[in-house]
Every structure is written in structure tokens, then in C-alpha cells.
C-alpha positions in Angstrom: -62.6 -190.4 -6.4 -58.9 -190.7 -7.1 -57.7 -190.8 -10.7 -55.2 -193.1 -12.2 -52.5 -192.2 -14.7 -51.2 -195.4 -16.3 -48.5 -193.9 -18.6 -48.0 -192.0 -21.6 -50.4 -193.6 -24.0 -49.1 -191.8 -27.2 -47.6 -188.8 -28.6 -49.6 -187.5 -31.6 -47.4 -186.6 -34.6 -48.9 -184.6 -37.7 -47.5 -185.9 -40.9 -48.3 -185.2 -44.7 -48.8 -189.1 -45.3 -49.8 -191.3 -42.4 -49.2 -194.5 -44.2 -45.6 -193.5 -45.3 -44.8 -192.1 -42.0 -45.9 -195.4 -40.2 -43.8 -197.6 -42.6 -40.7 -195.7 -41.5 -41.6 -195.7 -37.6 -42.2 -199.6 -38.1 -38.7 -199.9 -39.7 -36.7 -197.9 -37.6 -38.7 -197.7 -34.0 -40.5 -201.1 -34.1 -43.9 -199.2 -33.8 -45.6 -202.1 -35.8 -48.9 -202.9 -34.0 -51.7 -200.9 -34.9 -54.4 -200.2 -32.2 -56.6 -198.5 -34.9 -56.7 -197.2 -38.3 -59.5 -194.8 -38.9 -60.7 -192.2 -41.5 -63.0 -190.1 -39.9 -64.2 -186.4 -39.1 -62.5 -184.6 -36.3 -65.7 -182.9 -35.1 -65.0 -182.3 -31.4 -61.7 -180.5 -31.7 -63.3 -177.1 -33.0 -61.2 -174.8 -30.6 -58.0 -176.0 -32.3 -59.1 -176.7 -35.9 -60.3 -173.1 -36.9 -63.9 -173.7 -35.6 -64.7 -176.3 -38.1 -64.9 -180.1 -38.3 -61.9 -181.4 -40.4 -61.4 -184.8 -42.0 -58.5 -186.8 -41.0 -56.8 -190.3 -41.3 -55.1 -191.5 -38.1 -53.1 -194.7 -37.1 -52.3 -195.4 -33.4 -49.3 -197.7 -33.4 -47.3 -199.2 -30.5 -44.2 -201.2 -29.8 -44.5 -204.3 -27.5 -41.2 -203.8 -26.1 -42.8 -201.0 -24.1 -43.3 -197.5 -24.0 -46.1 -195.1 -25.5 -47.4 -195.3 -28.9 -47.5 -192.9 -31.9 -50.8 -191.4 -33.2 -50.0 -190.8 -36.6 -52.2 -188.1 -37.7 -53.0 -186.7 -41.3 -55.4 -184.0 -42.7 -57.3 -185.3 -45.6 -59.7 -182.2 -46.0 -56.7 -179.7 -46.2 -53.0 -179.6 -46.7 -51.2 -179.8 -43.3 -49.2 -176.8 -42.7 -45.6 -176.5 -41.4 -44.6 -173.7 -39.2 -43.4 -170.7 -40.8 -40.1 -170.8 -38.9 -37.6 -173.5 -38.0 -38.4 -174.6 -34.3 -35.5 -174.0 -32.0 -34.3 -175.1 -28.6 -36.7 -173.7 -25.8 -39.5 -172.8 -28.4 -42.9 -173.3 -26.8 -44.4 -176.7 -27.3 -43.2 -180.2 -27.8 -39.9 -179.8 -29.4 -38.5 -183.4 -29.1 -40.2 -186.9 -28.6 -38.1 -189.3 -26.5 -37.6 -192.7 -27.6 -36.4 -195.5 -25.2 -33.4 -197.8 -26.0 -31.8 -200.6 -24.2 -28.4 -199.7 -25.6 -27.9 -196.2 -26.8 -24.5 -196.5 -28.7 -25.8 -199.7 -30.4 -29.1 -198.0 -31.4 -26.9 -195.1 -32.9 -24.7 -197.5 -34.9 -27.8 -199.4 -36.2 -29.5 -196.1 -37.2 -26.0 -195.0 -38.9 -26.0 -198.1 -40.8 -29.8 -197.7 -41.9 -29.0 -193.9 -43.2 -31.2 -192.4 -40.6 -30.5 -188.6 -40.3 -28.6 -188.5 -37.1 -28.3 -184.9 -35.7 -25.8 -185.8 -33.1 -23.5 -188.6 -31.9 -24.0 -190.0 -28.3 -23.2 -187.6 -25.6 -23.8 -187.4 -21.8 -26.8 -185.6 -20.6 -26.5 -183.8 -17.1 -27.8 -187.1 -15.5 -24.5 -188.8 -16.7 -26.6 -191.0 -19.4 -25.7 -191.3 -23.0 -28.2 -189.8 -25.5 -28.4 -188.6 -29.1 -30.7 -187.0 -31.4 -32.2 -187.9 -34.8 -34.5 -186.5 -37.3 -37.4 -188.3 -39.3 -38.0 -187.8 -42.9 -40.7 -185.0 -41.9 -38.6 -183.0 -39.7 -39.5 -184.3 -36.4 -36.8 -184.6 -33.8 -36.3 -187.6 -31.6 -34.1 -188.0 -28.6 -32.8 -191.6 -27.9 -32.2 -192.3 -24.3 -31.4 -195.3 -22.1 -34.1 -196.9 -20.1 -34.0 -200.2 -17.9 -37.8 -200.6 -17.8 -39.1 -202.9 -20.5 -42.2 -205.0 -21.0 -40.5 -207.2 -23.4 -36.7 -207.2 -23.8 -35.8 -205.9 -27.1 -33.9 -208.1 -29.5 -33.9 -207.3 -33.3 -34.8 -203.7 -32.9 -33.5 -202.4 -29.5 -35.8 -199.4 -29.1 -39.2 -199.2 -27.4 -41.9 -196.6 -27.9 -42.4 -193.0 -26.6 -40.7 -192.2 -23.4 -41.7 -188.8 -22.9 -40.8 -185.4 -24.3 -38.6 -182.2 -24.4 -41.2 -179.3 -23.9 -40.2 -175.7 -24.3 -41.8 -173.4 -21.7 -41.6 -169.6 -21.0 -41.2 -170.2 -17.3 -40.4 -173.5 -15.8 -41.5 -172.6 -12.3 -44.9 -171.8 -13.5 -45.3 -174.7 -15.7 -44.2 -177.2 -13.0 -47.6 -177.8 -11.2 -49.1 -179.4 -14.2 -46.2 -181.9 -14.7 -45.6 -182.5 -10.9 -48.9 -181.9 -9.3 -51.3 -183.2 -12.0 -49.2 -185.7 -14.0 -47.2 -187.1 -11.1 -43.5 -186.2 -12.3 -42.5 -185.5 -8.7 -39.0 -186.5 -9.1 -36.3 -183.8 -10.2 -33.4 -185.7 -11.8 -31.6 -182.4 -12.5 -32.2 -178.6 -12.5 -29.3 -176.9 -14.4 -28.6 -173.7 -16.3 -25.9 -173.7 -18.8 -25.1 -174.2 -22.5 -25.3 -178.1 -22.8 -23.0 -180.3 -25.1 -25.7 -182.8 -25.8 -28.0 -180.0 -27.0 -25.2 -178.5 -29.2 -26.2 -179.8 -32.7 -30.0 -179.0 -32.0 -31.2 -175.5 -33.7 -29.8 -172.7 -31.5 -28.7 -175.6 -29.4 -25.6 -173.4 -28.0 -27.6 -170.9 -26.2 -27.9 -170.8 -22.3 -31.2 -172.6 -21.2 -32.5 -173.8 -17.8 -33.5 -177.5 -18.2 -35.3 -179.6 -15.7 -35.7 -183.4 -16.1 -38.8 -184.9 -14.4 -39.6 -188.5 -13.6 -42.3 -190.1 -11.5 -41.2 -191.9 -8.2 -44.5 -194.0 -8.0 -45.0 -197.0 -10.2 -47.8 -196.3 -12.8 -51.0 -198.3 -12.3 -53.8 -199.5 -14.6 -54.7 -201.7 -17.4 -51.9 -200.8 -19.7 -49.2 -199.6 -17.1 -46.9 -202.7 -17.5 -46.6 -202.0 -21.3 -46.6 -198.2 -21.1 -43.9 -198.3 -18.4 -41.9 -195.5 -16.8 -41.5 -192.0 -18.7 -40.0 -188.7 -18.3 -40.7 -185.1 -19.1 -37.9 -182.4 -19.9 -38.7 -178.8 -19.5 -36.6 -176.3 -21.2 -36.5 -172.4 -20.8 -34.7 -170.0 -22.9 -33.2 -167.2 -20.7 -33.2 -164.7 -23.4 -37.1 -164.6 -23.7 -36.9 -165.1 -27.5 -39.2 -168.3 -27.4 -41.9 -168.8 -30.0 -45.1 -170.9 -29.9 -44.3 -173.7 -32.3 -47.8 -173.9 -33.3 -48.7 -170.3 -33.7 -51.3 -169.6 -36.3 -51.6 -173.3 -37.2 -54.1 -176.1 -36.3 -53.9 -179.1 -34.1 -52.9 -181.8 -36.5 -50.9 -179.6 -38.6 -47.1 -180.9 -39.0 -45.1 -181.6 -35.9 -45.8 -183.0 -32.4 -49.2 -182.2 -31.9 -50.0 -183.3 -28.4 -49.0 -185.7 -25.5 -51.4 -188.3 -24.5 -51.8 -190.2 -21.3 -53.9 -193.2 -20.4 -55.9 -192.6 -17.5 -59.1 -193.8 -15.4 -61.7 -191.6 -13.6 -61.6 -188.9 -15.9 -64.0 -186.5 -13.9 -61.4 -186.6 -11.0 -58.7 -185.4 -13.5 -61.1 -182.6 -14.6 -61.5 -181.5 -10.9 -57.8 -181.5 -10.3 -56.7 -179.8 -13.6 -59.5 -177.1 -13.0 -58.1 -176.4 -9.5 -54.7 -175.6 -11.1 -56.4 -173.3 -13.6 -56.5 -175.6 -16.6 -60.1 -176.8 -17.2 -60.9 -179.1 -20.1 -60.8 -177.3 -23.3 -62.2 -180.2 -25.1 -64.3 -183.2 -23.8 -65.8 -186.0 -25.7 -68.3 -186.3 -22.9 -68.9 -190.1 -23.4 -67.5 -193.0 -25.1 -66.1 -192.1 -28.5 -66.0 -194.5 -31.1 -62.5 -194.6 -33.3 -63.5 -197.6 -35.4 -61.7 -200.5 -33.8 -61.2 -198.8 -30.4 -63.3 -196.7 -28.1 -62.9 -194.3 -25.3 -63.5 -190.9 -23.7 -61.0 -188.1 -24.3 -60.2 -184.6 -23.0 -57.6 -181.9 -23.6 -56.1 -179.3 -21.6 -53.8 -176.6 -22.9 -51.0 -175.0 -21.0 -50.1 -171.4 -20.8 -47.4 -172.1 -23.5 -49.9 -173.7 -25.9 -48.8 -177.3 -25.2 -51.9 -179.7 -25.6 -52.0 -182.5 -23.1 -54.5 -185.2 -23.7 -56.4 -187.6 -21.5 -57.9 -190.9 -23.0 -60.0 -193.3 -20.8 -59.8 -196.6 -22.9 -63.1 -198.3 -23.0 -62.5 -200.8 -25.9 -59.4 -202.2 -27.7 -59.0 -204.9 -30.3 -56.8 -207.8 -29.0 -57.1 -209.7 -31.8 -58.9 -208.2 -34.7 -58.6 -211.4 -37.2 -60.2 -213.3 -34.6 -62.9 -210.8 -33.6 -61.5 -210.5 -30.2 -62.4 -207.1 -28.5 -61.9 -206.1 -24.9 -64.0 -204.0 -22.8 -62.4 -202.1 -20.0 -65.4 -200.2 -18.6 -65.9 -202.3 -15.5 -62.5 -203.1 -14.9 -60.9 -201.9 -11.5 -59.1 -198.6 -12.1 -55.7 -199.9 -10.8 -55.9 -203.5 -12.2 -53.2 -204.2 -14.8 -54.1 -206.6 -17.8 -52.5 -209.9 -17.6 -49.2 -209.9 -19.6 -50.5 -212.7 -21.7 -53.3 -210.6 -22.9 -51.1 -207.5 -23.8 -48.7 -209.8 -25.4 -51.8 -211.1 -27.6 -51.7 -207.7 -29.4 -48.9 -208.9 -31.3 -51.6 -210.9 -33.4 -52.2 -207.7 -35.0 -48.5 -206.8 -35.8 -47.8 -205.6 -39.4 -44.2 -206.4 -40.2 -41.8 -203.7 -41.7 -41.5 -203.5 -45.3 
């Protein structure tokens, strides 16, 4: 049976205080619709939590302009650890989260007026599109990139949700099968080696790297595809061989970008394909996993560079929690999108920025 990837569901972000971080992401990125808020024990992630269950508090928030969500994740049973070094361009793992914007220059000016820590001014990437980088209060770096693909046209806040990531790898050619063959990012927008002006203000951003920008040629399908929309993955390889694993000697859920998650259907078929590529599931909930207000099956694979990629098959979501309206997706056709009115009804759960 063929599997379906509906898009990037969310990027996991480990923070010291989830409620404070969510307030910041609501205000500046418009991530104001919570799909769930849950305090629980992470009992199934033992390969990545030191072999012990760990208590945590998590918020999955989305932006109804479109794009993926943020899973804002906080340890409650231990103090989350930062890396022992400042991550640099080309270090292994998720180095930057991409955020979509309808107008990059306007977004830059808005953030400038709001006092956001801007790392760089808008510059052109190798694709010729304007982009800039910023840092949140917790040291996480975001890249704002232009997109024409929207679920609802941005108005007051002109950004959408997660649009992809910049991922450091040791060898791009060895990494490509995961992103192209498994995840469907089959379109190479550029493949260039140089020192790049748009990277210049990043840590060690002046070094020579190879960078490959990948997009998917096929329109995503599935229940949430209209809202999650298009996305892109950018792989970066240092040529000096000095890359370090960003999460070396740390746990999943510690500070930083902890995983990249895709919304999928037909999980067993994904497991077969990923195993054929040499990446079997390292974590598998095995059945529907209750996350309080939502439920689904989740799995993980780990790349050779230590990047964690999560797959979630959504079984239940809260459409309007105040009205007791929850939607079951288990029997829904894998490729069939949810009606726009139903996805827009998620706005009934919105929590406004303070």
C-alpha cells in the first residue's frame, strides 16, 4: 500500500519554558491555535532520553495562514541542557527552521520595529529570492523565506508556519535518498558550493560549504495538506570536515530543534520504505497514542548524522474544544483533504497574543 505525506506537521523545539516560548511565537509568528497542550511522561522515547521515561510539558501550535506547526517542548523532570558549544553553519542536525512569509522585506521591517533579534538584513539566496535570519530569545535561529503558497492570505501577521529546515550533514550525496526518495523532495532548486552572502552573519557563515535546496514537485495530499502546504529542505555540508553533532551527548527534548515531523498515512508502508533505505524505525508507538486532546501513531527514524525525523499518523484532533467537537480520521481516505471550512474551524481554539 502506498504511503501519503501531507506535509511538515511540525518542528519540535526544546525550550526552558514552553508557555513563555509559545507567547513569543504567538506574538511574532502568529502560532496561535493550540492543537494540544499536555503534561505527561515521555515513556516511548527511551533510546533518546537516557533509557528512562522523562516528564515533559508540550504545546503543539499552528498558524492558520498555513505551514507546519511548532511542538514546543519542555522537560519538567530535569533541567533541559544546551549544547556545550555554539552551533555553526554545517554542524550536523537541524540548524535553522524556515518560516514562510508573503513579503520578506515587510516582515523584516515589522520584526525590526518589534525589537526582534535580527541576525541579518534581507539578502538574496542562490535562488534569487530575498531571505533573512533571526534568533528567538532561546537561541534558536529562524530563516524567513518567501512563499506564494497559503491556506489563508496573511493580513496582520504576514508570516505562516514552519516551511522547512536547514539541516547540516556530513555528506550531501549520502543524505539525499532520505529527503528525495523517502520524503519526496525530488526537485533540486540549486546545488552550489561557495561562501554565500546570505549566510555571512551566521556563526562561521563565511566558510565554504555545499548547499542543496530541495522542494517537492508533486502537490501534497491528505487530510491536512491544504493547510500544511508546500515546504523545502536545505542541506548544508562543510567541506573542511569539522562539523559537529548539535545534539551530541544530549537528550531528545533538550534545548534546540529536536526533530522534523511529517503528517502521514499508511505508516507501515513508510516503515518498509525507510528500512529499505537503511533507516528502520527507532521508535514506534505501535498503536494510537493519546496526547490528551489529540491522538495518533508516531514513529521516528534517525539519519546517519543524528537528525531525528518523526512521522505522525493523526487519528483524532480537536476541531472546537469549547464545543466538545473532536474529529476522528482513522477511517478517512488517505489522500482526501479535509474541507476548508472544517480546517478553518480550528480558529475557534485560537489564543490571542498577549
